[in-house]
C-alpha positions as CSV (number, residue, x, y, z in Angstrom):
1,X,-98.4,-10.4,10.4
2,X,-99.2,-12.1,13.7
3,X,-101.5,-10.4,16.1
4,X,-100.1,-11.0,19.6
5,X,-102.3,-11.3,22.7
6,X,-101.2,-10.1,26.1
7,X,-100.3,-13.7,27.3
8,X,-98.3,-14.2,24.1
9,X,-96.4,-10.9,24.7
10,X,-95.6,-12.0,28.2
11,X,-94.4,-15.3,27.0
12,X,-92.1,-13.7,24.4
13,X,-90.6,-11.6,27.2
14,X,-90.0,-14.7,29.3
15,X,-88.3,-16.4,26.3
16,X,-86.1,-13.4,25.7
17,X,-85.0,-13.5,29.4
18,X,-84.2,-17.2,29.3
19,X,-82.4,-17.0,25.9
20,X,-78.6,-16.9,25.7
21,X,-77.1,-13.5,24.9
22,X,-76.3,-14.2,21.3
23,X,-79.9,-15.1,20.5
24,X,-81.6,-12.1,22.2
25,X,-81.1,-9.8,19.3
26,X,-83.3,-12.0,17.1
27,X,-86.1,-12.3,19.6
28,X,-88.1,-9.0,19.2
29,X,-91.8,-8.4,18.8
30,X,-91.0,-6.0,16.0
31,X,-89.6,-8.9,14.0
32,X,-92.3,-10.0,11.5
33,X,-90.7,-13.5,11.3
34,X,-90.4,-13.9,15.1
35,X,-92.3,-17.3,15.3
36,X,-90.2,-18.7,12.4
37,X,-87.0,-17.6,14.2
38,X,-88.2,-19.2,17.4
39,X,-89.0,-22.4,15.6
40,X,-85.5,-22.5,14.3
41,X,-84.1,-21.8,17.8
42,X,-86.3,-24.5,19.2
43,X,-84.8,-27.1,16.9
44,X,-81.2,-26.0,17.5
45,X,-81.2,-25.8,21.3
46,X,-81.0,-28.4,24.0
47,X,-82.1,-26.2,26.9
48,X,-85.3,-27.8,28.1
49,X,-86.7,-24.7,29.9
50,X,-86.3,-22.5,26.8
51,X,-87.8,-25.2,24.6
52,X,-90.8,-25.5,26.9
53,X,-91.3,-21.7,26.8
54,X,-91.2,-21.7,23.0
55,X,-93.6,-24.7,22.8
56,X,-96.1,-22.9,25.0
57,X,-95.9,-19.8,22.8
58,X,-96.5,-21.8,19.7
59,X,-99.5,-23.5,21.3
60,X,-100.9,-20.0,22.0
61,X,-100.3,-19.0,18.4
62,X,-102.2,-22.0,17.0
63,X,-102.0,-25.6,16.0
64,X,-100.2,-24.8,12.7
65,X,-97.3,-23.1,14.5
66,X,-97.1,-26.0,17.1
67,X,-96.9,-28.5,14.2
68,X,-94.1,-26.4,12.7
69,X,-91.9,-27.2,15.7
70,X,-92.0,-30.9,15.1
71,X,-92.1,-30.9,11.3
72,X,-89.8,-28.3,9.8
73,X,-91.2,-27.7,6.3
74,X,-89.4,-24.7,4.8
75,X,-91.3,-25.0,1.6
76,X,-94.6,-24.6,3.4
77,X,-93.6,-21.4,5.2
78,X,-95.1,-18.2,3.9
79,X,-92.9,-15.9,1.8
80,X,-92.0,-12.9,4.0
81,X,-91.0,-10.4,1.4
82,X,-91.8,-7.2,3.1
83,X,-90.4,-3.7,3.0
84,X,-89.9,-1.9,6.3
85,X,-89.4,1.8,6.2
86,X,-89.5,3.8,9.5
87,X,-91.6,1.2,11.2
88,X,-94.1,0.9,8.4
89,X,-94.4,-2.6,7.0
90,X,-95.8,-3.3,3.5
91,X,-95.4,-6.1,1.0
92,X,-92.5,-5.8,-1.4
93,X,-93.4,-4.9,-4.9
94,X,-92.4,-7.7,-7.2
95,X,-91.9,-6.9,-10.8
96,X,-92.6,-9.8,-13.2
97,X,-89.7,-10.9,-15.4
98,X,-91.7,-10.1,-18.5
99,X,-91.9,-6.4,-17.6
100,X,-88.2,-6.2,-17.0
101,X,-87.4,-7.8,-20.4
102,X,-89.9,-5.6,-22.1
103,X,-88.4,-2.4,-20.8
104,X,-87.3,-0.1,-23.7
105,X,-83.5,-0.2,-24.3
106,X,-83.2,3.1,-26.2
107,X,-84.0,5.2,-23.0
108,X,-81.3,6.1,-20.6
109,X,-81.9,4.1,-17.4
110,X,-81.6,6.0,-14.2
111,X,-82.3,4.7,-10.7
112,X,-83.5,7.3,-8.3
113,X,-84.3,6.4,-4.7
114,X,-84.5,2.7,-5.6
115,X,-86.9,3.2,-8.5
116,X,-86.2,2.9,-12.2
117,X,-86.7,6.2,-13.9
118,X,-86.8,6.6,-17.7
119,X,-85.6,9.9,-19.1
């Protein structure tokens, strides 16, 4: 998760003000994929002011993010599999396929609150 500095937060607010109405819902500091979303918006828009604001933010974030604007490489993007519950963010638990296949079949399978429960 990106740690934002005060100038970066101010830049995000300027980008949000300059963005068209239909894009403002995606531009939020709470969004863990904010910089990826802004990179996609950068490539799809022709508005020079908004593109310049996004480019300045990416330069504050680091050279890797600035390079992402010019060279979109979806395979090099990190996997953002996270669970968000009441504002708490944690990595999603991924169950290997071998464990799923090795689950006993003679038990009754019950799912309770999103978890597999054997009874």
